[in-house]
Kinemage of the C-alpha trace (Angstrom):
@kinemage 1
@onewidth
@group {chain A} dominant
@subgroup {mainchain}
@vectorlist {calphas} color= white
{ca unk a 1} P 108.830 298.912 203.512
{ca unk a 2} L 110.896 296.811 201.053
{ca unk a 3} L 111.185 299.607 198.500
{ca unk a 4} L 112.374 301.972 201.170
{ca unk a 5} L 115.044 299.324 202.267
{ca unk a 6} L 116.130 298.936 198.729
{ca unk a 7} L 116.529 302.781 198.102
{ca unk a 8} L 118.469 303.079 201.406
{ca unk a 9} L 120.723 300.183 200.360
{ca unk a 10} L 121.221 301.559 197.043
{ca unk a 11} L 122.099 304.916 198.456
{ca unk a 12} L 124.692 303.251 200.764
{ca unk a 13} L 126.343 301.501 197.930
{ca unk a 14} L 126.418 304.953 196.027
{ca unk a 15} L 128.296 306.536 198.785
{ca unk a 16} L 131.102 303.945 198.841
{ca unk a 17} L 134.408 303.828 196.736
{ca unk a 18} L 133.387 301.329 194.206
{ca unk a 19} L 131.158 303.513 191.912
{ca unk a 20} L 134.132 305.973 191.704
{ca unk a 21} L 136.506 303.174 190.696
{ca unk a 22} L 133.858 301.788 187.893
{ca unk a 23} L 133.123 305.184 186.388
{ca unk a 24} L 136.802 306.419 186.274
{ca unk a 25} L 137.904 302.966 184.620
{ca unk a 26} L 135.181 302.991 182.054
{ca unk a 27} L 136.009 306.571 181.276
{ca unk a 28} L 139.664 305.915 180.832
{ca unk a 29} L 139.441 302.930 178.791
{ca unk a 30} L 137.064 304.811 176.152
{ca unk a 31} L 139.700 307.549 176.182
{ca unk a 32} L 142.756 305.390 175.606
{ca unk a 33} L 141.073 303.876 172.564
{ca unk a 34} L 140.176 307.198 171.164
{ca unk a 35} L 143.497 308.769 171.751
{ca unk a 36} L 145.195 305.880 169.857
{ca unk a 37} L 142.851 306.275 166.847
{ca unk a 38} L 143.175 310.072 166.769
{ca unk a 39} L 147.039 309.928 166.964
{ca unk a 40} L 147.015 307.318 164.152
{ca unk a 41} L 144.635 309.584 161.956
{ca unk a 42} L 146.796 312.763 162.623
{ca unk a 43} L 149.920 310.838 161.747
{ca unk a 44} L 148.850 309.404 158.155
{ca unk a 45} L 150.556 312.227 156.464
{ca unk a 46} L 153.564 312.511 158.687
{ca unk a 47} L 156.922 313.015 156.562
{ca unk a 48} L 160.511 312.592 157.598
{ca unk a 49} L 162.453 313.764 154.196
{ca unk a 50} L 165.700 313.298 155.950
{ca unk a 51} L 164.970 309.505 157.057
{ca unk a 52} L 163.919 308.303 153.733
{ca unk a 53} L 161.157 306.299 155.270
{ca unk a 54} L 157.976 304.726 153.687
{ca unk a 55} L 154.644 306.415 154.457
{ca unk a 56} L 153.564 303.601 156.747
{ca unk a 57} L 157.214 303.839 158.552
{ca unk a 58} L 156.579 307.653 158.880
{ca unk a 59} L 153.264 307.079 160.415
{ca unk a 60} L 154.658 304.569 162.888
{ca unk a 61} L 157.489 307.081 163.655
{ca unk a 62} L 155.069 310.064 164.374
{ca unk a 63} L 152.813 307.557 166.455
{ca unk a 64} L 155.792 306.383 168.688
{ca unk a 65} L 157.367 309.855 169.165
{ca unk a 66} L 154.059 311.148 170.275
{ca unk a 67} L 153.518 308.480 172.803
{ca unk a 68} L 157.126 308.484 173.929
{ca unk a 69} L 156.545 312.332 174.734
{ca unk a 70} L 153.212 311.706 176.333
{ca unk a 71} L 154.000 308.755 178.460
{ca unk a 72} L 157.068 310.402 179.823
{ca unk a 73} L 154.928 313.583 180.920
{ca unk a 74} L 152.113 311.427 182.351
{ca unk a 75} L 154.392 309.053 184.304
{ca unk a 76} L 157.068 311.399 185.762
{ca unk a 77} L 155.381 314.787 186.313
{ca unk a 78} L 152.744 313.401 188.826
{ca unk a 79} L 155.430 311.971 191.199
{ca unk a 80} L 155.442 315.166 193.342
{ca unk a 81} L 151.980 316.274 193.339
{ca unk a 82} L 151.054 312.769 194.290
{ca unk a 83} L 153.445 312.950 197.252
{ca unk a 84} L 151.849 316.109 198.197
{ca unk a 85} L 148.306 314.974 197.843
{ca unk a 86} L 149.230 311.936 200.011
{ca unk a 87} L 150.502 314.055 202.742
{ca unk a 88} L 147.218 316.128 202.597
{ca unk a 89} L 145.155 313.069 202.852
{ca unk a 90} L 146.902 311.669 205.808
{ca unk a 91} L 146.096 314.834 207.580
{ca unk a 92} L 142.645 314.402 207.224
{ca unk a 93} L 141.678 315.442 203.629
{ca unk a 94} L 140.731 311.857 202.412
{ca unk a 95} L 138.852 313.039 199.423
{ca unk a 96} L 141.882 315.109 198.068
{ca unk a 97} L 144.026 312.458 196.449
{ca unk a 98} L 140.738 311.337 194.393
{ca unk a 99} L 138.990 314.708 193.758
{ca unk a 100} L 142.148 316.545 192.530
{ca unk a 101} L 143.324 314.027 190.141
{ca unk a 102} L 139.773 313.454 188.969
{ca unk a 103} L 139.864 317.165 187.814
{ca unk a 104} L 142.912 316.396 185.775
{ca unk a 105} L 141.370 313.254 184.249
{ca unk a 106} L 138.293 315.349 183.261
{ca unk a 107} L 140.297 318.081 181.818
{ca unk a 108} L 142.537 315.914 179.816
{ca unk a 109} L 139.511 313.991 178.336
{ca unk a 110} L 137.886 317.406 177.330
{ca unk a 111} L 141.228 318.503 175.740
{ca unk a 112} L 141.223 315.591 173.141
{ca unk a 113} L 137.330 316.238 172.651
{ca unk a 114} L 138.330 319.683 171.654
{ca unk a 115} L 141.222 318.582 169.450
{ca unk a 116} L 138.726 316.276 167.364
{ca unk a 117} L 135.997 318.883 167.432
{ca unk a 118} L 137.884 321.946 166.274
{ca unk a 119} L 140.760 319.976 164.448
{ca unk a 120} L 143.303 321.517 166.965
{ca unk a 121} L 147.116 320.462 166.683
{ca unk a 122} L 147.841 317.047 168.448
{ca unk a 123} L 150.274 318.875 170.479
{ca unk a 124} L 147.554 320.287 172.637
{ca unk a 125} L 147.643 316.905 174.327
{ca unk a 126} L 151.055 317.558 175.697
{ca unk a 127} L 149.638 320.297 177.464
{ca unk a 128} L 146.776 318.162 178.543
{ca unk a 129} L 149.221 315.691 180.049
{ca unk a 130} L 150.783 318.509 181.894
{ca unk a 131} L 147.592 319.393 183.518
{ca unk a 132} L 146.908 315.598 184.329
{ca unk a 133} L 150.323 315.171 185.776
{ca unk a 134} L 150.106 318.328 187.989
{ca unk a 135} L 146.890 317.023 189.402
{ca unk a 136} L 148.598 313.940 190.426
{ca unk a 137} L 147.187 311.475 188.020
{ca unk a 138} L 146.926 307.748 188.748
{ca unk a 139} L 149.849 307.957 191.089
{ca unk a 140} L 147.764 309.933 193.542
{ca unk a 141} L 144.375 308.453 192.577
{ca unk a 142} L 144.791 304.735 193.086
{ca unk a 143} L 146.604 304.930 196.601
{ca unk a 144} L 143.730 307.276 197.504
{ca unk a 145} L 141.008 304.872 196.303
{ca unk a 146} L 142.882 301.967 198.193
{ca unk a 147} L 143.043 304.082 201.547
{ca unk a 148} L 139.338 304.712 201.476
{ca unk a 149} L 138.526 301.159 200.891
{ca unk a 150} L 140.796 300.136 203.703
{ca unk a 151} L 139.221 302.722 206.150
{ca unk a 152} L 135.848 301.677 205.466
{ca unk a 153} L 136.614 298.049 206.488
{ca unk a 154} L 137.606 296.027 209.432
{ca unk a 155} L 140.896 294.485 209.577
{ca unk a 156} L 139.646 290.954 209.093
{ca unk a 157} L 137.724 292.156 205.943
{ca unk a 158} L 140.224 294.480 204.531
{ca unk a 159} L 141.873 291.954 201.969
{ca unk a 160} L 138.516 291.060 200.588
{ca unk a 161} L 137.537 294.585 200.155
{ca unk a 162} L 140.709 295.309 198.398
{ca unk a 163} L 140.243 292.385 196.168
{ca unk a 164} L 136.719 293.575 195.220
{ca unk a 165} L 137.978 296.967 194.261
{ca unk a 166} L 140.854 295.266 192.203
{ca unk a 167} L 138.209 293.066 190.577
{ca unk a 168} L 135.976 295.936 189.608
{ca unk a 169} L 138.772 297.978 188.253
{ca unk a 170} L 139.666 295.131 185.987
{ca unk a 171} L 135.964 294.240 185.086
{ca unk a 172} L 135.109 297.759 184.317
{ca unk a 173} L 138.143 297.971 182.044
{ca unk a 174} L 137.029 294.829 180.342
{ca unk a 175} L 133.672 296.262 179.578
{ca unk a 176} L 134.868 299.723 178.568
{ca unk a 177} L 137.426 298.340 176.033
{ca unk a 178} L 134.895 295.926 174.502
{ca unk a 179} L 132.486 298.952 173.737
{ca unk a 180} L 135.029 301.630 173.136
{ca unk a 181} L 135.686 300.648 169.413
{ca unk a 182} L 132.064 300.637 168.626
{ca unk a 183} L 131.420 303.868 170.281
{ca unk a 184} L 134.344 305.312 168.324
{ca unk a 185} L 132.894 304.401 165.066
{ca unk a 186} L 129.452 306.043 165.496
{ca unk a 187} L 129.357 308.748 162.918
{ca unk a 188} L 127.004 311.335 161.458
{ca unk a 189} L 127.354 314.286 159.056
{ca unk a 190} L 127.161 316.531 162.264
{ca unk a 191} L 129.580 314.364 164.424
{ca unk a 192} L 132.919 313.251 163.521
{ca unk a 193} L 134.512 309.675 164.283
{ca unk a 194} L 135.487 309.707 168.152
{ca unk a 195} L 133.142 312.461 169.452
{ca unk a 196} L 130.408 310.250 170.812
{ca unk a 197} L 133.147 308.148 172.444
{ca unk a 198} L 134.990 311.070 173.894
{ca unk a 199} L 131.741 312.757 175.108
{ca unk a 200} L 130.812 309.641 176.910
{ca unk a 201} L 134.301 309.464 178.379
{ca unk a 202} L 134.121 313.053 179.565
{ca unk a 203} L 130.592 312.450 181.002
{ca unk a 204} L 131.758 309.557 183.021
{ca unk a 205} L 134.649 311.471 184.514
{ca unk a 206} L 132.325 314.398 185.362
{ca unk a 207} L 129.913 311.901 187.160
{ca unk a 208} L 132.931 310.548 188.979
{ca unk a 209} L 134.092 313.923 189.817
{ca unk a 210} L 130.622 314.981 191.152
{ca unk a 211} L 130.344 311.642 193.108
{ca unk a 212} L 133.501 311.935 194.808
{ca unk a 213} L 132.868 315.710 195.772
{ca unk a 214} L 129.172 315.186 197.032
{ca unk a 215} L 128.386 311.451 197.516
{ca unk a 216} L 131.551 309.919 198.428
{ca unk a 217} L 131.494 308.942 202.087
{ca unk a 218} L 134.679 309.004 204.054
{ca unk a 219} L 134.156 306.591 207.199
{ca unk a 220} L 136.432 304.803 209.385
{ca unk a 221} L 135.159 301.508 210.706
{ca unk a 222} L 136.049 301.073 214.441
{ca unk a 223} L 138.432 298.258 215.153
{ca unk a 224} L 138.867 296.066 218.142
{ca unk a 225} L 141.954 294.365 216.624
{ca unk a 226} L 145.394 295.811 216.494
{ca unk a 227} L 145.116 299.057 214.209
{ca unk a 228} L 146.459 298.812 210.729
{ca unk a 229} L 148.213 301.488 209.099
{ca unk a 230} L 145.931 303.306 206.547
{ca unk a 231} L 147.974 306.251 205.693
{ca unk a 232} L 149.077 307.015 202.047
{ca unk a 233} L 152.491 307.807 203.093
{ca unk a 234} L 153.125 305.927 206.240
{ca unk a 235} L 155.061 307.727 208.972
{ca unk a 236} L 156.836 304.535 210.163
{ca unk a 237} L 155.796 301.681 208.080
{ca unk a 238} L 153.517 300.380 205.340
{ca unk a 239} L 152.276 296.712 204.243
{ca unk a 240} L 154.523 295.151 206.972
{ca unk a 241} L 154.732 291.567 206.925
{ca unk a 242} L 153.159 289.653 209.869
{ca unk a 243} L 156.698 288.650 211.141
{ca unk a 244} L 159.204 291.289 210.097
{ca unk a 245} L 162.902 290.512 210.360
{ca unk a 246} L 165.061 292.171 212.913
{ca unk a 247} L 167.545 293.564 210.435
{ca unk a 248} L 167.762 293.997 206.398
{ca unk a 249} L 168.844 291.424 204.220
{ca unk a 250} L 170.368 293.843 201.853
{ca unk a 251} L 171.452 291.114 199.447
{ca unk a 252} L 167.688 290.203 198.909
{ca unk a 253} L 166.742 293.745 198.643
{ca unk a 254} L 169.096 294.457 195.961
{ca unk a 255} L 168.356 291.222 193.986
{ca unk a 256} L 164.600 292.161 194.352
{ca unk a 257} L 165.172 295.763 193.038
{ca unk a 258} L 167.077 294.440 190.201
{ca unk a 259} L 164.376 292.004 189.324
{ca unk a 260} L 161.437 294.603 189.352
{ca unk a 261} L 163.300 297.152 187.419
{ca unk a 262} L 164.202 294.705 184.733
{ca unk a 263} L 160.643 293.234 184.658
{ca unk a 264} L 158.793 296.642 184.782
{ca unk a 265} L 161.123 298.002 182.036
{ca unk a 266} L 160.457 294.853 179.823
{ca unk a 267} L 156.679 294.952 180.494
{ca unk a 268} L 156.600 298.943 180.229
{ca unk a 269} L 158.585 299.112 176.888
{ca unk a 270} L 156.743 296.405 175.319
{ca unk a 271} L 153.147 297.512 176.105
{ca unk a 272} L 154.054 301.137 175.002
{ca unk a 273} L 154.906 299.837 171.451
{ca unk a 274} L 152.067 297.457 171.351
{ca unk a 275} L 149.444 299.924 170.622
{ca unk a 276} L 151.429 301.244 167.724
{ca unk a 277} L 152.256 297.887 166.529
{ca unk a 278} L 148.557 296.758 166.086
{ca unk a 279} L 147.497 299.679 163.813
{ca unk a 280} L 150.090 299.010 161.121
{ca unk a 281} L 150.340 296.382 158.645
{ca unk a 282} L 149.824 293.456 158.581
{ca unk a 283} L 147.254 293.834 161.376
{ca unk a 284} L 146.190 297.235 160.705
{ca unk a 285} L 143.385 297.262 163.413
{ca unk a 286} L 140.195 299.294 163.348
{ca unk a 287} L 138.935 300.977 166.392
{ca unk a 288} L 136.830 298.167 167.310
{ca unk a 289} L 139.697 295.839 167.228
{ca unk a 290} L 141.872 297.990 169.292
{ca unk a 291} L 139.041 297.856 171.727
{ca unk a 292} L 138.880 294.239 171.764
{ca unk a 293} L 142.762 294.036 172.047
{ca unk a 294} L 142.618 296.292 174.967
{ca unk a 295} L 139.925 294.095 176.558
{ca unk a 296} L 142.276 291.136 176.210
{ca unk a 297} L 144.793 293.054 178.487
{ca unk a 298} L 142.295 293.419 181.096
{ca unk a 299} L 141.357 289.844 180.997
{ca unk a 300} L 145.032 289.111 182.102
{ca unk a 301} L 144.563 291.394 184.924
{ca unk a 302} L 141.582 288.972 186.261
{ca unk a 303} L 143.421 285.858 185.247
{ca unk a 304} L 146.554 287.013 187.093
{ca unk a 305} L 144.473 287.825 190.147
{ca unk a 306} L 142.989 284.454 189.988
{ca unk a 307} L 146.276 282.683 189.341
{ca unk a 308} L 147.553 284.332 192.684
{ca unk a 309} L 144.806 283.052 194.728
{ca unk a 310} L 145.108 279.570 193.360
{ca unk a 311} L 148.989 279.264 193.134
{ca unk a 312} L 149.547 280.806 196.564
{ca unk a 313} L 148.126 277.727 198.280
{ca unk a 314} L 150.781 275.396 196.940
{ca unk a 315} L 153.950 277.498 195.818
{ca unk a 316} L 156.198 279.984 197.381
{ca unk a 317} L 156.280 283.766 196.439
{ca unk a 318} L 159.563 283.146 194.410
{ca unk a 319} L 157.823 280.338 192.463
{ca unk a 320} L 154.832 282.495 191.863
{ca unk a 321} L 157.005 285.303 190.519
{ca unk a 322} L 158.955 283.053 188.269
{ca unk a 323} L 155.464 281.661 186.783
{ca unk a 324} L 154.487 285.216 185.986
{ca unk a 325} L 157.541 286.260 184.481
{ca unk a 326} L 157.738 283.151 182.319
{ca unk a 327} L 154.173 283.758 181.171
{ca unk a 328} L 155.025 287.298 180.097
{ca unk a 329} L 158.421 286.278 178.376
{ca unk a 330} L 156.673 283.351 176.443
{ca unk a 331} L 153.872 285.516 175.386
{ca unk a 332} L 155.682 288.518 174.386
{ca unk a 333} L 158.254 286.380 172.484
{ca unk a 334} L 155.266 284.975 170.342
{ca unk a 335} L 154.266 288.555 169.799
{ca unk a 336} L 157.419 289.290 167.953
{ca unk a 337} L 156.126 287.105 164.858
{ca unk a 338} L 152.286 288.034 165.127
{ca unk a 339} L 151.189 288.541 161.512
{ca unk a 340} L 147.380 287.872 162.125
{ca unk a 341} L 144.847 288.917 164.680
{ca unk a 342} L 144.338 285.473 165.839
{ca unk a 343} L 148.097 285.262 166.534
{ca unk a 344} L 147.764 288.390 168.726
{ca unk a 345} L 145.415 286.648 170.885
{ca unk a 346} L 147.305 283.437 171.263
{ca unk a 347} L 150.226 285.687 172.525
{ca unk a 348} L 147.958 287.212 174.985
{ca unk a 349} L 146.710 283.846 176.213
{ca unk a 350} L 150.265 283.007 177.041
{ca unk a 351} L 150.504 286.283 179.172
{ca unk a 352} L 147.705 284.974 181.484
{ca unk a 353} L 149.923 285.429 184.410
{ca unk a 354} L 151.943 288.434 183.563
{ca unk a 355} L 150.534 290.748 186.124
{ca unk a 356} L 151.569 288.619 189.012
{ca unk a 357} L 155.227 289.260 189.523
{ca unk a 358} L 155.389 292.996 190.529
{ca unk a 359} L 152.662 292.822 193.422
{ca unk a 360} L 154.418 289.695 194.662
{ca unk a 361} L 157.909 291.251 194.518
{ca unk a 362} L 156.587 294.083 196.670
{ca unk a 363} L 155.406 291.722 199.167
{ca unk a 364} L 158.382 289.594 199.266
{ca unk a 365} L 160.726 292.793 199.454
{ca unk a 366} L 158.516 293.947 202.521
{ca unk a 367} L 159.652 290.551 204.114
{ca unk a 368} L 163.351 291.583 203.839
{ca unk a 369} L 163.301 294.645 206.266
{ca unk a 370} L 162.257 295.664 209.784
{ca unk a 371} L 158.579 296.972 209.906
{ca unk a 372} L 160.016 300.518 210.445
{ca unk a 373} L 161.828 300.278 207.132
{ca unk a 374} L 158.910 298.936 205.134
{ca unk a 375} L 157.427 302.322 203.953
{ca unk a 376} L 160.711 303.726 202.929
{ca unk a 377} L 161.809 300.603 200.960
{ca unk a 378} L 158.492 300.263 198.976
{ca unk a 379} L 158.598 304.077 198.221
{ca unk a 380} L 162.114 303.789 196.983
{ca unk a 381} L 161.135 301.068 194.724
{ca unk a 382} L 158.227 302.859 193.353
{ca unk a 383} L 160.543 306.159 192.632
{ca unk a 384} L 163.106 303.779 191.215
{ca unk a 385} L 160.620 302.214 188.717
{ca unk a 386} L 159.380 305.743 187.696
{ca unk a 387} L 162.801 307.010 186.942
{ca unk a 388} L 163.631 303.753 185.123
{ca unk a 389} L 160.921 305.063 182.391
{ca unk a 390} L 163.462 307.763 181.585
{ca unk a 391} L 165.673 305.143 180.154
{ca unk a 392} L 163.237 302.317 178.759
{ca unk a 393} L 160.462 304.516 177.155
{ca unk a 394} L 162.772 306.295 174.865
{ca unk a 395} L 164.996 303.262 174.292
{ca unk a 396} L 162.287 300.851 173.274
{ca unk a 397} L 160.625 303.624 171.136
{ca unk a 398} L 163.985 304.389 169.265
{ca unk a 399} L 164.841 300.707 168.718
{ca unk a 400} L 161.318 300.012 167.275
{ca unk a 401} L 161.784 303.081 164.836
{ca unk a 402} L 165.096 301.633 163.595
{ca unk a 403} L 163.879 297.940 163.232
{ca unk a 404} L 160.551 298.719 161.396
{ca unk a 405} L 161.760 297.760 157.953
{ca unk a 406} L 163.285 294.482 158.736
{ca unk a 407} L 161.965 293.062 161.958
{ca unk a 408} L 159.187 295.334 163.674
{ca unk a 409} L 158.784 292.783 166.670
{ca unk a 410} L 162.367 292.970 167.630
{ca unk a 411} L 161.412 295.045 170.538
{ca unk a 412} L 159.011 292.288 171.920
{ca unk a 413} L 162.111 289.831 171.388
{ca unk a 414} L 164.179 292.051 173.508
{ca unk a 415} L 161.532 292.492 176.060
{ca unk a 416} L 161.322 288.604 176.401
{ca unk a 417} L 165.445 288.476 176.853
{ca unk a 418} L 165.077 291.244 179.575
{ca unk a 419} L 162.303 289.322 181.429
{ca unk a 420} L 164.480 286.064 181.407
{ca unk a 421} L 167.384 288.280 182.930
{ca unk a 422} L 165.060 289.512 185.567
{ca unk a 423} L 164.288 285.686 186.412
{ca unk a 424} L 168.042 285.299 187.419
{ca unk a 425} L 168.008 287.532 190.546
{ca unk a 426} L 164.435 286.023 191.721
{ca unk a 427} L 165.930 282.456 191.302
{ca unk a 428} L 168.994 283.607 193.500
{ca unk a 429} L 166.530 285.019 196.173
{ca unk a 430} L 164.904 281.636 196.053
{ca unk a 431} L 168.115 279.502 196.647
{ca unk a 432} L 169.272 282.142 199.350
{ca unk a 433} L 165.859 281.537 201.167
{ca unk a 434} L 165.961 277.672 200.778
{ca unk a 435} L 169.498 277.829 202.325
{ca unk a 436} L 168.327 280.091 205.106
{ca unk a 437} L 165.342 277.731 206.029
{ca unk a 438} L 167.632 274.772 205.777
{ca unk a 439} L 170.161 276.449 208.336
{ca unk a 440} L 167.136 277.324 210.676
{ca unk a 441} L 166.171 273.837 210.687
{ca unk a 442} L 169.552 272.549 211.531
{ca unk a 443} L 169.868 275.089 214.306
{ca unk a 444} L 166.463 274.051 215.698
{ca unk a 445} L 167.670 270.421 215.773
C-alpha cells in the first residue's frame, strides 16, 4: 500500500513542469561550458596579420568575434517565433511553447557534439544558433514554463509555485556548472575532450523533449477566487498590480525604460565578455574552473532571490532596485582589476544582489499604467531590451578588443559607470513617488 502510494506520488511529480526545468537547465549549463572551451581551443591558432596582435590577443579577438555573432543570433532571431508560439499556446496548445524550443535546444547541442567528434568548422554553430532561434529559444520556453506552472496552481498558491520553479532553475544551474568542467575533462583514446560532456547534455535535452511530449500534464486548477490571467500574450493585461492607476504616469514610464535599458546593457555587455576574460592570462582558467565560475553566477541568482524576500519587508521597490544596481556596479568595477582567481570570487560576492533590479523594475513599471495597458507596456520593454542588444553586444566586444593590450578590464569599468548612470532615473522615480505620497497625505488631511 505504501509502495503503491509512493509510486503514484512519484508519477504525479514526473508529470509536472519541474522535471522539465531541472533537465533543461542541467543540460544547458553543461553545453555553455563545453561551447566556451571548444571555442577557446579552436581559436588558439587564429591570426590577424593586418592587426599586428599577439597570439593571445588574436585568440581573444577570435573568441569574442564568435560570441558577438552567436549572441546576436540567439537573442534576436527568437523574437518572432516566440510570439507565434505564445499565440499558439494561448489558443490551447500549451505544450507548444515548450516542445518546439526543446527541439531547437536538442539540435543545437547535437550540432556542437558533431563539431567536436568530426572536427567540423566552428561556423557550423552559427547554423545551429539559427535553428535554435527559429524554434523560439529561451524567449518562448521560459514564458511557456511559467504559464504551465501558473495554470497548475490556485491564485493563492501561484506566487509560491513560481518561486519554487525559479529556485529549481537556479539550483539546477548551480549543480550543472559545478560538474560541467569535470565532465569536459573526461578523456580516453577513443573519446576527445568534451564528448562525454556534450553527450550527457544532449541526452538530458532528449529526456526533456520526451518528457514534455509524453509525460508533461497540462492541467488547470479550478479557482473560486477571481481569475488570474495565465496567457503568454495577454489580450488585455498582464501582471497587473493590485491597484492599478487610472491613467499613465508617462514620466515614470520613460524613466523606468531608461533605467532598464542602461542596466540591461551594462549587465549583458559585461557578462558576454566575462567568459572570454577568464580563459586568458592571468587567469587562464581550465574547464573545471570555468564551471565553478559559472556556478558562482547561479549563486547570485539564489542570493538575489533571497535578497528580494528579505529586503522587500522593510524597503520600497525603488530602494530595492538601487541596492541591486549598487551591488552589480561595485562587483563589476572590482572585476576590472582581477588578476587572480580568488579576486574573481570576491568580485562575484559583491554581485550578490545583482539580479534584483530587472524583475523589480518590471513590477514597478506595471504600477505606472492602467491594467488594460500592462501587457503592452511590459512587452514593449522586452522588445526594447532585445533591440538594445544590437548596440551593446558589438559595442562591448569592439571596446574589449581595442583595450586588450593596455587595460583588458576597461569594459567592466565602463559597465560599472553605465550602471551608476542607470541609478539616476531610478532615484528620480523614487523622489517623484515620495512627492506624490506626500501630496496625497496633504489632500487627505
